[in-house]
N, CA, C, O and the ligand as a Tripos MOL2 file, in Angstrom:
@<TRIPOS>MOLECULE
protein
  269   267    68     0     0
PROTEIN
NO_CHARGES

@<TRIPOS>ATOM
      1 N         179.9420   77.8530  155.1240 N.3       1 MET1
      2 CA        178.9550   78.8570  154.8440 C.3       1 MET1
      3 C         179.1460   79.3530  153.3970 C.2       1 MET1
      4 O         180.2630   79.7370  153.0470 O.2       1 MET1
      5 N         178.1490   79.3630  152.5760 N.am      2 PRO2
      6 CA        178.2920   79.7970  151.1640 C.3       2 PRO2
      7 C         178.8760   81.2580  151.0360 C.2       2 PRO2
      8 O         178.6540   82.1300  151.8770 O.2       2 PRO2
      9 N         179.5720   81.4250  150.0080 N.am      3 MET3
     10 CA        180.0920   82.8100  149.7070 C.3       3 MET3
     11 C         179.2700   83.3010  148.5550 C.2       3 MET3
     12 O         179.1130   82.5970  147.5580 O.2       3 MET3
     13 N         178.7270   84.5320  148.6740 N.am      4 TYR4
     14 CA        178.0320   85.1380  147.6100 C.3       4 TYR4
     15 C         178.7470   86.3660  147.1190 C.2       4 TYR4
     16 O         179.4040   87.0380  147.9140 O.2       4 TYR4
     17 N         178.6530   86.6860  145.8720 N.am      5 GLN5
     18 CA        179.2550   87.8650  145.3540 C.3       5 GLN5
     19 C         178.0900   88.7890  144.8580 C.2       5 GLN5
     20 O         177.1160   88.4000  144.2120 O.2       5 GLN5
     21 N         178.3460   90.0870  145.2650 N.am      6 PHE6
     22 CA        177.3360   91.0590  144.9500 C.3       6 PHE6
     23 C         177.9800   92.2110  144.2080 C.2       6 PHE6
     24 O         179.1860   92.4350  144.3040 O.2       6 PHE6
     25 N         177.1890   92.9130  143.4940 N.am      7 ALA7
     26 CA        177.6220   94.0760  142.8250 C.3       7 ALA7
     27 C         176.6410   95.2630  143.0770 C.2       7 ALA7
     28 O         175.4200   95.1110  143.0640 O.2       7 ALA7
     29 N         177.2350   96.4090  143.2990 N.am      8 CYS8
     30 CA        176.3200   97.5990  143.6200 C.3       8 CYS8
     31 C         175.9170   98.2230  142.2820 C.2       8 CYS8
     32 O         176.7320   98.3770  141.3730 O.2       8 CYS8
     33 N         174.6990   98.5560  142.2000 N.am      9 ARG9
     34 CA        174.1430   99.2070  140.9700 C.3       9 ARG9
     35 C         174.5500  100.6660  140.9510 C.2       9 ARG9
     36 O         174.6250  101.3070  139.9030 O.2       9 ARG9
     37 N         174.8020  101.1540  142.1140 N.am     10 ASP10
     38 CA        175.0540  102.6390  142.1430 C.3      10 ASP10
     39 C         176.4870  102.9680  141.8600 C.2      10 ASP10
     40 O         176.7530  103.8640  141.0580 O.2      10 ASP10
     41 N         177.4270  102.2900  142.4760 N.am     11 CYS11
     42 CA        178.8450  102.6870  142.3600 C.3      11 CYS11
     43 C         179.6610  101.6070  141.5890 C.2      11 CYS11
     44 O         180.8120  101.8120  141.2020 O.2      11 CYS11
     45 N         178.9900  100.4540  141.3940 N.am     12 GLY12
     46 CA        179.6710   99.4170  140.6150 C.3      12 GLY12
     47 C         180.5910   98.5930  141.4800 C.2      12 GLY12
     48 O         181.2230   97.6710  140.9640 O.2      12 GLY12
     49 N         180.7000   98.8570  142.7100 N.am     13 GLN13
     50 CA        181.4990   98.0540  143.6150 C.3      13 GLN13
     51 C         181.0500   96.6160  143.7440 C.2      13 GLN13
     52 O         179.8820   96.3280  144.0050 O.2      13 GLN13
     53 N         182.0280   95.6970  143.5490 N.am     14 ALA14
     54 CA        181.7300   94.2520  143.6990 C.3      14 ALA14
     55 C         182.2970   93.8590  145.1210 C.2      14 ALA14
     56 O         183.3490   94.3150  145.5670 O.2      14 ALA14
     57 N         181.5270   93.0090  145.7450 N.am     15 PHE15
     58 CA        181.9900   92.6120  147.0730 C.3      15 PHE15
     59 C         181.5070   91.2430  147.3830 C.2      15 PHE15
     60 O         180.4430   90.8640  146.8920 O.2      15 PHE15
     61 N         182.2210   90.4520  148.1790 N.am     16 ASP16
     62 CA        181.7810   89.1610  148.5820 C.3      16 ASP16
     63 C         181.3330   89.1610  150.0580 C.2      16 ASP16
     64 O         181.8110   89.8780  150.9370 O.2      16 ASP16
     65 N         180.3280   88.2370  150.2070 N.am     17 LYS17
     66 CA        179.8820   88.0670  151.5570 C.3      17 LYS17
     67 C         179.5930   86.6470  151.8540 C.2      17 LYS17
     68 O         179.0270   85.9580  151.0060 O.2      17 LYS17
     69 N         179.9450   86.1600  153.0070 N.am     18 ARG18
     70 CA        179.5820   84.8690  153.4630 C.3      18 ARG18
     71 C         178.2600   85.0390  154.1690 C.2      18 ARG18
     72 O         178.1510   85.8520  155.0870 O.2      18 ARG18
     73 N         177.2460   84.2840  153.7590 N.am     19 LEU19
     74 CA        175.8870   84.4280  154.2680 C.3      19 LEU19
     75 C         175.3480   83.1000  154.5660 C.2      19 LEU19
     76 O         175.6870   82.0900  153.9490 O.2      19 LEU19
     77 N         174.4720   83.1250  155.5570 N.am     20 ARG20
     78 CA        173.6730   81.9000  155.8010 C.3      20 ARG20
     79 C         172.6980   81.7410  154.6120 C.2      20 ARG20
     80 O         172.4400   82.7090  153.8970 O.2      20 ARG20
     81 N         172.1780   80.5750  154.4090 N.am     21 MET21
     82 CA        171.2330   80.4120  153.3910 C.3      21 MET21
     83 C         170.0190   81.3470  153.6030 C.2      21 MET21
     84 O         169.4500   81.8790  152.6500 O.2      21 MET21
     85 N         169.6430   81.5280  154.8960 N.am     22 SER22
     86 CA        168.5070   82.3310  155.1870 C.3      22 SER22
     87 C         168.7230   83.8050  154.9730 C.2      22 SER22
     88 O         167.7760   84.5870  154.8870 O.2      22 SER22
     89 N         170.0030   84.1790  154.8860 N.am     23 GLN23
     90 CA        170.3360   85.5720  154.6500 C.3      23 GLN23
     91 C         170.5650   85.9490  153.2190 C.2      23 GLN23
     92 O         170.5880   87.1170  152.8310 O.2      23 GLN23
     93 N         170.7400   84.8570  152.4230 N.am     24 ALA24
     94 CA        171.2080   85.0900  151.0000 C.3      24 ALA24
     95 C         170.2190   85.8340  150.1800 C.2      24 ALA24
     96 O         170.6030   86.4850  149.2080 O.2      24 ALA24
     97 N         168.9510   85.7750  150.5210 N.am     25 SER25
     98 CA        167.9620   86.5090  149.7070 C.3      25 SER25
     99 C         167.6850   87.9520  150.1760 C.2      25 SER25
    100 O         166.9490   88.7260  149.5640 O.2      25 SER25
    101 N         168.3580   88.2530  151.3480 N.am     26 GLN26
    102 CA        168.2090   89.6060  151.8020 C.3      26 GLN26
    103 C         169.0320   90.5910  151.0480 C.2      26 GLN26
    104 O         170.0330   90.2530  150.4160 O.2      26 GLN26
    105 N         168.5850   91.8410  151.1250 N.am     27 THR27
    106 CA        169.3770   92.8640  150.4570 C.3      27 THR27
    107 C         170.6570   93.1830  151.2860 C.2      27 THR27
    108 O         170.6190   93.3530  152.5050 O.2      27 THR27
    109 N         171.7550   93.2510  150.5640 N.am     28 GLN28
    110 CA        173.0290   93.5020  151.1530 C.3      28 GLN28
    111 C         173.4320   94.9220  150.9010 C.2      28 GLN28
    112 O         173.2440   95.4450  149.8030 O.2      28 GLN28
    113 N         174.0070   95.5760  151.9470 N.am     29 GLU29
    114 CA        174.4170   96.9800  151.7950 C.3      29 GLU29
    115 C         175.8050   97.0680  151.1510 C.2      29 GLU29
    116 O         176.7310   96.3400  151.5080 O.2      29 GLU29
    117 N         175.9090   97.9900  150.1870 N.am     30 CYS30
    118 CA        177.2300   98.1360  149.5010 C.3      30 CYS30
    119 C         178.1930   98.6990  150.5510 C.2      30 CYS30
    120 O         177.9030   99.7230  151.1700 O.2      30 CYS30
    121 N         179.3640   98.0210  150.7590 N.am     31 PRO31
    122 CA        180.3480   98.5300  151.6880 C.3      31 PRO31
    123 C         181.0430   99.7550  151.1920 C.2      31 PRO31
    124 O         181.7620  100.3850  151.9680 O.2      31 PRO31
    125 N         180.8810  100.1360  149.9580 N.am     32 ASN32
    126 CA        181.5730  101.2300  149.3940 C.3      32 ASN32
    127 C         180.7600  102.5800  149.5710 C.2      32 ASN32
    128 O         181.2800  103.5760  150.0740 O.2      32 ASN32
    129 N         179.4830  102.5490  149.1340 N.am     33 CYS33
    130 CA        178.6580  103.7160  149.1370 C.3      33 CYS33
    131 C         177.4690  103.5990  150.0820 C.2      33 CYS33
    132 O         176.7860  104.5930  150.3280 O.2      33 CYS33
    133 N         177.2070  102.4210  150.6120 N.am     34 GLY34
    134 CA        176.0810  102.2320  151.4740 C.3      34 GLY34
    135 C         174.7890  102.0530  150.8270 C.2      34 GLY34
    136 O         173.7530  102.0330  151.4910 O.2      34 GLY34
    137 N         174.8040  101.9190  149.5460 N.am     35 SER35
    138 CA        173.5370  101.7680  148.7890 C.3      35 SER35
    139 C         172.9780  100.3650  149.0700 C.2      35 SER35
    140 O         173.7180   99.4240  149.3590 O.2      35 SER35
    141 N         171.7030  100.2660  148.9770 N.am     36 LEU36
    142 CA        170.9880   99.0050  149.1270 C.3      36 LEU36
    143 C         170.6240   98.4650  147.7400 C.2      36 LEU36
    144 O         169.9910   97.4180  147.6090 O.2      36 LEU36
    145 N         171.0430   99.2150  146.7040 N.am     37 GLU37
    146 CA        170.8050   98.7990  145.3770 C.3      37 GLU37
    147 C         171.8830   97.7890  144.9140 C.2      37 GLU37
    148 O         172.6510   98.1020  144.0040 O.2      37 GLU37
    149 N         171.9460   96.7180  145.4530 N.am     38 THR38
    150 CA        172.8690   95.6680  145.0570 C.3      38 THR38
    151 C         172.2130   94.4440  144.5690 C.2      38 THR38
    152 O         171.0660   94.1580  144.9130 O.2      38 THR38
    153 N         172.9210   93.7100  143.7680 N.am     39 ARG39
    154 CA        172.4200   92.4430  143.2810 C.3      39 ARG39
    155 C         173.3640   91.3270  143.4020 C.2      39 ARG39
    156 O         174.5690   91.5800  143.3820 O.2      39 ARG39
    157 N         172.9590   90.1470  143.5230 N.am     40 LYS40
    158 CA        173.7540   89.0470  143.7300 C.3      40 LYS40
    159 C         174.3410   88.5860  142.2940 C.2      40 LYS40
    160 O         173.6150   88.3890  141.3190 O.2      40 LYS40
    161 N         175.6100   88.4550  142.2870 N.am     41 VAL41
    162 CA        176.2450   88.0890  140.9720 C.3      41 VAL41
    163 C         176.5130   86.5390  140.8210 C.2      41 VAL41
    164 O         176.1310   85.8630  139.8670 O.2      41 VAL41
    165 N         177.2080   86.0940  141.8780 N.am     42 ILE42
    166 CA        177.6050   84.6880  141.8480 C.3      42 ILE42
    167 C         177.3190   84.1000  143.3460 C.2      42 ILE42
    168 O         177.5020   84.7400  144.3820 O.2      42 ILE42
    169 N         176.8710   82.8640  143.2700 N.am     43 SER43
    170 CA        176.8400   82.1790  144.5640 C.3      43 SER43
    171 C         177.6710   80.9490  144.3640 C.2      43 SER43
    172 O         177.2540   79.9760  143.7370 O.2      43 SER43
    173 N         178.8720   81.0170  144.9210 N.am     44 ALA44
    174 CA        179.8030   80.0180  144.8800 C.3      44 ALA44
    175 C         179.7040   79.1890  146.1610 C.2      44 ALA44
    176 O         180.2300   79.5530  147.2130 O.2      44 ALA44
    177 N         179.0010   78.0490  146.0230 N.am     45 ILE45
    178 CA        178.6850   77.2620  147.2030 C.3      45 ILE45
    179 C         179.9640   76.5040  147.6270 C.2      45 ILE45
    180 O         180.4210   75.5650  146.9740 O.2      45 ILE45
    181 N         180.4960   76.9700  148.7410 N.am     46 ALA46
    182 CA        181.6560   76.2590  149.3300 C.3      46 ALA46
    183 C         181.2540   75.2620  150.3840 C.2      46 ALA46
    184 O         181.0440   75.6170  151.5440 O.2      46 ALA46
    185 N         181.1560   74.0920  150.0050 N.am     47 VAL47
    186 CA        180.6350   73.0970  150.8870 C.3      47 VAL47
    187 C         181.8070   72.5460  151.7280 C.2      47 VAL47
    188 O         182.7480   71.9830  151.1690 O.2      47 VAL47
    189 N         181.7590   72.6960  152.9860 N.am     48 GLY48
    190 CA        182.8480   72.2620  153.8190 C.3      48 GLY48
    191 C         183.0780   70.7630  153.7380 C.2      48 GLY48
    192 O         182.1860   69.9380  153.9340 O.2      48 GLY48
    193 N         184.3670   70.4620  153.4300 N.am     49 GLY49
    194 CA        184.7230   69.0980  153.3820 C.3      49 GLY49
    195 C         184.9420   68.6530  151.9000 C.2      49 GLY49
    196 O         185.9610   68.0640  151.5390 O.2      49 GLY49
    197 N         183.9330   68.9710  151.0890 N.am     50 ALA50
    198 CA        184.0130   68.4050  149.6620 C.3      50 ALA50
    199 C         185.1980   69.1460  148.9460 C.2      50 ALA50
    200 O         185.8470   68.5560  148.0830 O.2      50 ALA50
    201 N         185.4620   70.3700  149.2870 N.am     51 SER51
    202 CA        186.4400   71.0960  148.4550 C.3      51 SER51
    203 C         187.7540   71.1370  149.2350 C.2      51 SER51
    204 O         188.7060   71.7820  148.7940 O.2      51 SER51
    205 N         187.8260   70.4620  150.3830 N.am     52 ARG52
    206 CA        189.0070   70.4840  151.1770 C.3      52 ARG52
    207 C         189.9970   69.4550  150.7250 C.2      52 ARG52
    208 O         189.8370   68.2590  150.9710 O.2      52 ARG52
    209 N         191.0400   69.9370  150.0490 N.am     53 VAL53
    210 CA        192.0430   69.0460  149.5280 C.3      53 VAL53
    211 C         193.3210   69.3270  150.2700 C.2      53 VAL53
    212 O         193.8410   70.4420  150.2360 O.2      53 VAL53
    213 N         193.8340   68.3020  150.9480 N.am     54 SER54
    214 CA        195.0840   68.4860  151.7330 C.3      54 SER54
    215 C         196.1200   67.5260  151.2620 C.2      54 SER54
    216 O         196.0140   66.3260  151.5150 O.2      54 SER54
    217 N         197.1340   68.0230  150.5740 N.am     55 GLY55
    218 CA        198.2450   67.2360  150.2240 C.3      55 GLY55
    219 C         197.8190   66.0180  149.4240 C.2      55 GLY55
    220 O         197.1380   66.1480  148.4070 O.2      55 GLY55
    221 N         198.2060   64.8610  149.8680 N.am     56 ALA56
    222 CA        198.0110   63.6300  149.1140 C.3      56 ALA56
    223 C         196.6530   63.0050  149.4550 C.2      56 ALA56
    224 O         196.5500   61.8120  149.7400 O.2      56 ALA56
    225 N         195.6370   63.8320  149.4150 N.am     57 ALA57
    226 CA        194.3410   63.2990  149.7420 C.3      57 ALA57
    227 C         193.9190   62.2550  148.6490 C.2      57 ALA57
    228 O         194.2310   62.3740  147.4650 O.2      57 ALA57
    229 N         193.2620   61.3370  149.1040 N.am     58 VAL58
    230 CA        192.8530   60.1660  148.1910 C.3      58 VAL58
    231 C         191.6620   60.7260  147.3460 C.2      58 VAL58
    232 O         190.5980   61.1040  147.8360 O.2      58 VAL58
    233 N         191.9650   60.7320  146.0410 N.am     59 ALA59
    234 CA        190.9150   61.1770  145.1330 C.3      59 ALA59
    235 C         189.9330   60.1090  144.8390 C.2      59 ALA59
    236 O         190.3450   58.9890  144.5390 O.2      59 ALA59
    237 N         188.6680   60.3660  144.9010 N.am     60 PRO60
    238 CA        187.7280   59.3780  144.5280 C.3      60 PRO60
    239 C         187.7940   58.8830  143.0920 C.2      60 PRO60
    240 O         188.2570   59.6720  142.2680 O.2      60 PRO60
    241 N         187.4250   57.7750  142.7100 N.am     61 PRO61
    242 CA        187.4550   57.3070  141.2780 C.3      61 PRO61
    243 C         186.5730   58.2990  140.4820 C.2      61 PRO61
    244 O         185.5190   58.7290  140.9500 O.2      61 PRO61
    245 N         187.0320   58.6400  139.2850 N.am     62 VAL62
    246 CA        186.3020   59.5220  138.4290 C.3      62 VAL62
    247 C         185.1080   58.7160  137.8770 C.2      62 VAL62
    248 O         185.2090   57.6210  137.3230 O.2      62 VAL62
    249 N         183.9530   59.4010  138.0990 N.am     63 SER63
    250 CA        182.7610   58.7950  137.4990 C.3      63 SER63
    251 C         181.8610   60.0200  137.1030 C.2      63 SER63
    252 O         182.3190   61.1610  137.0520 O.2      63 SER63
    253 N         180.6330   59.7310  136.8430 N.am     64 SER64
    254 CA        179.7510   60.8310  136.5130 C.3      64 SER64
    255 C         179.7020   61.8500  137.7120 C.2      64 SER64
    256 O         179.5130   61.4540  138.8620 O.2      64 SER64
    257 N         179.8750   63.1300  137.4100 N.am     65 PRO65
    258 CA        179.9060   64.0780  138.4240 C.3      65 PRO65
    259 C         178.6550   64.2570  139.1210 C.2      65 PRO65
    260 O         178.6640   64.9170  140.1600 O.2      65 PRO65
    261 N         177.5400   63.7410  138.6730 N.am     66 PHE66
    262 CA        176.2230   63.9260  139.2250 C.3      66 PHE66
    263 C         175.6380   62.5580  139.6540 C.2      66 PHE66
    264 O         174.4380   62.4640  139.9130 O.2      66 PHE66
    265 N         176.4240   61.5620  139.7270 N.am     67 SER67
    266 CA        175.9830   60.2460  140.1350 C.3      67 SER67
    267 C         175.6870   60.2200  141.6790 C.2      67 SER67
    268 O         175.2990   59.1830  142.2160 O.2      67 SER67
    269 ZN        177.9380  101.1630  146.0930 Zn       68 ZN68
@<TRIPOS>BOND
     1     1     2 1
     2     2     3 1
     3     3     4 2
     4     3     5 am
     5     5     6 1
     6     6     7 1
     7     7     8 2
     8     7     9 am
     9     9    10 1
    10    10    11 1
    11    11    12 2
    12    11    13 am
    13    13    14 1
    14    14    15 1
    15    15    16 2
    16    15    17 am
    17    17    18 1
    18    18    19 1
    19    19    20 2
    20    19    21 am
    21    21    22 1
    22    22    23 1
    23    23    24 2
    24    23    25 am
    25    25    26 1
    26    26    27 1
    27    27    28 2
    28    27    29 am
    29    29    30 1
    30    30    31 1
    31    31    32 2
    32    31    33 am
    33    33    34 1
    34    34    35 1
    35    35    36 2
    36    35    37 am
    37    37    38 1
    38    38    39 1
    39    39    40 2
    40    39    41 am
    41    41    42 1
    42    42    43 1
    43    43    44 2
    44    43    45 am
    45    45    46 1
    46    46    47 1
    47    47    48 2
    48    47    49 am
    49    49    50 1
    50    50    51 1
    51    51    52 2
    52    51    53 am
    53    53    54 1
    54    54    55 1
    55    55    56 2
    56    55    57 am
    57    57    58 1
    58    58    59 1
    59    59    60 2
    60    59    61 am
    61    61    62 1
    62    62    63 1
    63    63    64 2
    64    63    65 am
    65    65    66 1
    66    66    67 1
    67    67    68 2
    68    67    69 am
    69    69    70 1
    70    70    71 1
    71    71    72 2
    72    71    73 am
    73    73    74 1
    74    74    75 1
    75    75    76 2
    76    75    77 am
    77    77    78 1
    78    78    79 1
    79    79    80 2
    80    79    81 am
    81    81    82 1
    82    82    83 1
    83    83    84 2
    84    83    85 am
    85    85    86 1
    86    86    87 1
    87    87    88 2
    88    87    89 am
    89    89    90 1
    90    90    91 1
    91    91    92 2
    92    91    93 am
    93    93    94 1
    94    94    95 1
    95    95    96 2
    96    95    97 am
    97    97    98 1
    98    98    99 1
    99    99   100 2
   100    99   101 am
   101   101   102 1
   102   102   103 1
   103   103   104 2
   104   103   105 am
   105   105   106 1
   106   106   107 1
   107   107   108 2
   108   107   109 am
   109   109   110 1
   110   110   111 1
   111   111   112 2
   112   111   113 am
   113   113   114 1
   114   114   115 1
   115   115   116 2
   116   115   117 am
   117   117   118 1
   118   118   119 1
   119   119   120 2
   120   119   121 am
   121   121   122 1
   122   122   123 1
   123   123   124 2
   124   123   125 am
   125   125   126 1
   126   126   127 1
   127   127   128 2
   128   127   129 am
   129   129   130 1
   130   130   131 1
   131   131   132 2
   132   131   133 am
   133   133   134 1
   134   134   135 1
   135   135   136 2
   136   135   137 am
   137   137   138 1
   138   138   139 1
   139   139   140 2
   140   139   141 am
   141   141   142 1
   142   142   143 1
   143   143   144 2
   144   143   145 am
   145   145   146 1
   146   146   147 1
   147   147   148 2
   148   147   149 am
   149   149   150 1
   150   150   151 1
   151   151   152 2
   152   151   153 am
   153   153   154 1
   154   154   155 1
   155   155   156 2
   156   155   157 am
   157   157   158 1
   158   158   159 1
   159   159   160 2
   160   159   161 am
   161   161   162 1
   162   162   163 1
   163   163   164 2
   164   163   165 am
   165   165   166 1
   166   166   167 1
   167   167   168 2
   168   167   169 am
   169   169   170 1
   170   170   171 1
   171   171   172 2
   172   171   173 am
   173   173   174 1
   174   174   175 1
   175   175   176 2
   176   175   177 am
   177   177   178 1
   178   178   179 1
   179   179   180 2
   180   179   181 am
   181   181   182 1
   182   182   183 1
   183   183   184 2
   184   183   185 am
   185   185   186 1
   186   186   187 1
   187   187   188 2
   188   187   189 am
   189   189   190 1
   190   190   191 1
   191   191   192 2
   192   191   193 am
   193   193   194 1
   194   194   195 1
   195   195   196 2
   196   195   197 am
   197   197   198 1
   198   198   199 1
   199   199   200 2
   200   199   201 am
   201   201   202 1
   202   202   203 1
   203   203   204 2
   204   203   205 am
   205   205   206 1
   206   206   207 1
   207   207   208 2
   208   207   209 am
   209   209   210 1
   210   210   211 1
   211   211   212 2
   212   211   213 am
   213   213   214 1
   214   214   215 1
   215   215   216 2
   216   215   217 am
   217   217   218 1
   218   218   219 1
   219   219   220 2
   220   219   221 am
   221   221   222 1
   222   222   223 1
   223   223   224 2
   224   223   225 am
   225   225   226 1
   226   226   227 1
   227   227   228 2
   228   227   229 am
   229   229   230 1
   230   230   231 1
   231   231   232 2
   232   231   233 am
   233   233   234 1
   234   234   235 1
   235   235   236 2
   236   235   237 am
   237   237   238 1
   238   238   239 1
   239   239   240 2
   240   239   241 am
   241   241   242 1
   242   242   243 1
   243   243   244 2
   244   243   245 am
   245   245   246 1
   246   246   247 1
   247   247   248 2
   248   247   249 am
   249   249   250 1
   250   250   251 1
   251   251   252 2
   252   251   253 am
   253   253   254 1
   254   254   255 1
   255   255   256 2
   256   255   257 am
   257   257   258 1
   258   258   259 1
   259   259   260 2
   260   259   261 am
   261   261   262 1
   262   262   263 1
   263   263   264 2
   264   263   265 am
   265   265   266 1
   266   266   267 1
   267   267   268 2
@<TRIPOS>SUBSTRUCTURE
     1 MET1         2 RESIDUE 1 A MET
     2 PRO2         6 RESIDUE 1 A PRO
     3 MET3        10 RESIDUE 1 A MET
     4 TYR4        14 RESIDUE 1 A TYR
     5 GLN5        18 RESIDUE 1 A GLN
     6 PHE6        22 RESIDUE 1 A PHE
     7 ALA7        26 RESIDUE 1 A ALA
     8 CYS8        30 RESIDUE 1 A CYS
     9 ARG9        34 RESIDUE 1 A ARG
    10 ASP10       38 RESIDUE 1 A ASP
    11 CYS11       42 RESIDUE 1 A CYS
    12 GLY12       46 RESIDUE 1 A GLY
    13 GLN13       50 RESIDUE 1 A GLN
    14 ALA14       54 RESIDUE 1 A ALA
    15 PHE15       58 RESIDUE 1 A PHE
    16 ASP16       62 RESIDUE 1 A ASP
    17 LYS17       66 RESIDUE 1 A LYS
    18 ARG18       70 RESIDUE 1 A ARG
    19 LEU19       74 RESIDUE 1 A LEU
    20 ARG20       78 RESIDUE 1 A ARG
    21 MET21       82 RESIDUE 1 A MET
    22 SER22       86 RESIDUE 1 A SER
    23 GLN23       90 RESIDUE 1 A GLN
    24 ALA24       94 RESIDUE 1 A ALA
    25 SER25       98 RESIDUE 1 A SER
    26 GLN26      102 RESIDUE 1 A GLN
    27 THR27      106 RESIDUE 1 A THR
    28 GLN28      110 RESIDUE 1 A GLN
    29 GLU29      114 RESIDUE 1 A GLU
    30 CYS30      118 RESIDUE 1 A CYS
    31 PRO31      122 RESIDUE 1 A PRO
    32 ASN32      126 RESIDUE 1 A ASN
    33 CYS33      130 RESIDUE 1 A CYS
    34 GLY34      134 RESIDUE 1 A GLY
    35 SER35      138 RESIDUE 1 A SER
    36 LEU36      142 RESIDUE 1 A LEU
    37 GLU37      146 RESIDUE 1 A GLU
    38 THR38      150 RESIDUE 1 A THR
    39 ARG39      154 RESIDUE 1 A ARG
    40 LYS40      158 RESIDUE 1 A LYS
    41 VAL41      162 RESIDUE 1 A VAL
    42 ILE42      166 RESIDUE 1 A ILE
    43 SER43      170 RESIDUE 1 A SER
    44 ALA44      174 RESIDUE 1 A ALA
    45 ILE45      178 RESIDUE 1 A ILE
    46 ALA46      182 RESIDUE 1 A ALA
    47 VAL47      186 RESIDUE 1 A VAL
    48 GLY48      190 RESIDUE 1 A GLY
    49 GLY49      194 RESIDUE 1 A GLY
    50 ALA50      198 RESIDUE 1 A ALA
    51 SER51      202 RESIDUE 1 A SER
    52 ARG52      206 RESIDUE 1 A ARG
    53 VAL53      210 RESIDUE 1 A VAL
    54 SER54      214 RESIDUE 1 A SER
    55 GLY55      218 RESIDUE 1 A GLY
    56 ALA56      222 RESIDUE 1 A ALA
    57 ALA57      226 RESIDUE 1 A ALA
    58 VAL58      230 RESIDUE 1 A VAL
    59 ALA59      234 RESIDUE 1 A ALA
    60 PRO60      238 RESIDUE 1 A PRO
    61 PRO61      242 RESIDUE 1 A PRO
    62 VAL62      246 RESIDUE 1 A VAL
    63 SER63      250 RESIDUE 1 A SER
    64 SER64      254 RESIDUE 1 A SER
    65 PRO65      258 RESIDUE 1 A PRO
    66 PHE66      262 RESIDUE 1 A PHE
    67 SER67      266 RESIDUE 1 A SER
    68 ZN68       269 GROUP 0 **** ****
């Protein structure tokens, strides 16, 4: 599930949330002050599997990152 980072406009609190794609566009409540005046800062897409590196995992040959 993707992790999104939000920041509160009212108190400046930054917080992370894991959201479903369908929830990502919804307003998130600030955990610090309860304000709904929050904005999405970063969406770090954590794709299960692709970023999972365990020990001596076999690295694919380097090629164009977008091939
Ligand atoms: Zn806040």
